[in-house]
Structures are given as structure tokens and as C-alpha cells.
C-alpha positions as CSV (number, residue, x, y, z in Angstrom):
1,M,111.4,-2.0,-146.3
2,K,107.2,-1.0,-147.1
3,K,106.7,2.5,-146.2
4,N,103.0,2.5,-146.2
5,I,103.3,0.5,-142.9
6,Q,101.3,1.0,-140.0
7,I,103.4,3.3,-137.5
8,S,102.5,0.8,-134.6
9,Q,104.3,-2.0,-136.6
10,L,107.6,0.5,-135.6
11,K,110.5,0.3,-133.5
12,N,110.0,2.5,-130.2
13,I,106.0,3.6,-131.3
14,G,104.4,2.1,-128.0
15,K,100.3,2.9,-127.4
16,T,100.8,6.9,-126.3
17,I,103.0,7.1,-128.6
18,E,101.1,5.8,-131.8
19,K,97.7,7.8,-130.2
20,R,99.7,11.0,-130.2
21,L,101.2,10.8,-134.0
22,N,97.2,9.8,-134.9
23,E,96.4,12.8,-133.7
24,A,99.0,15.1,-135.4
25,G,97.7,13.7,-138.6
26,I,100.9,10.4,-138.8
27,F,99.2,7.1,-139.0
28,T,102.7,5.3,-141.7
29,K,105.9,5.4,-141.8
30,E,105.4,7.0,-144.9
31,D,103.4,9.9,-143.3
32,L,106.6,10.0,-140.5
33,E,108.9,10.2,-143.3
34,I,107.4,12.9,-144.6
35,T,106.8,15.1,-141.2
36,G,110.2,14.1,-140.2
37,P,111.2,13.4,-136.6
38,V,111.3,17.0,-135.6
39,E,108.0,18.7,-137.1
40,A,106.4,15.2,-135.5
41,Y,107.5,16.3,-132.1
42,K,106.6,19.6,-132.5
43,K,103.2,18.8,-133.8
44,I,102.4,16.5,-130.6
45,Q,103.9,19.1,-128.2
46,D,101.3,21.7,-129.7
47,N,98.3,19.2,-129.3
48,N,99.4,18.9,-125.6
49,P,100.3,22.1,-124.1
50,G,100.8,21.4,-120.7
51,K,102.0,18.3,-121.2
52,T,106.1,17.2,-120.5
53,I,106.8,15.4,-123.8
54,P,110.3,13.7,-123.4
55,V,112.8,14.5,-125.5
56,C,114.3,10.6,-125.9
57,Y,110.8,8.9,-125.3
58,Y,109.5,10.9,-128.8
59,L,111.8,12.8,-130.6
60,Y,114.8,10.3,-130.4
61,S,111.6,7.6,-131.3
62,F,110.9,8.8,-134.1
63,E,114.2,9.0,-135.6
64,G,114.7,5.3,-134.4
65,A,111.4,4.7,-135.8
66,L,112.2,5.4,-139.4
67,T,116.0,4.0,-139.1
68,D,115.1,0.6,-137.3
69,K,117.3,0.9,-134.3
70,H,116.3,1.5,-130.8
71,W,116.4,4.6,-129.6
72,D,119.1,4.6,-126.8
73,D,121.0,3.1,-130.3
74,I,121.2,6.8,-131.6
75,P,124.3,8.3,-132.1
76,E,125.1,11.0,-129.7
77,K,125.9,13.3,-132.6
78,T,122.2,12.9,-134.0
79,K,120.7,13.2,-130.8
80,E,122.0,16.7,-130.2
81,Q,121.4,17.9,-134.0
82,L,117.7,17.0,-133.0
83,R,117.9,18.7,-129.8
84,K,118.9,21.5,-131.1
85,S,116.6,21.3,-134.0
86,V,113.6,21.7,-131.1
87,G,115.6,23.8,-128.5
88,K,116.1,21.6,-126.0
């Protein structure tokens, strides 16, 4: 799979998440790979103070986008590691 595909073409990435990723400087799959799910989540939190950024809809979605899985199909152990990485 090509890395330079637009973020909107990845699994789990809807319009709102795409917009927030773009605001964080993430436009392609390669950008997301370089940034990583945890840092992308933190950037979105930083860019949206006072807003709740759900772990399942963002952090898990980013992991799923990179692994071509629905966010709910990510193994529980991986979800736990991701949550710990963002202090949740």
C-alpha cells in the first residue's frame, strides 16, 4: 500500500477526524506513521482545549488507520498500551 495516500482514504477517518488531523499537520498516511497515533492524539487534544477527545474515536482510529483495521478490532492489549501512553 502506498504511504502517500490522503488521510481521508484510510479506515476509521471521517470528516471531523480528518479536519482535526489536518489542523495538526497530518495530511497523509505517511504523516500519521511519522507522527504516530499517540502524538497525533496529543496534538489534537492540544489544539482543542476544553473539548473531550474520545480515545476510541481518535487514538484507536489512528492505530486502525495505520493497520487497516476497524478501531474496534484492535487487540485489547494494544488498546491498553495506547491508553497508558496518553495517561487514560
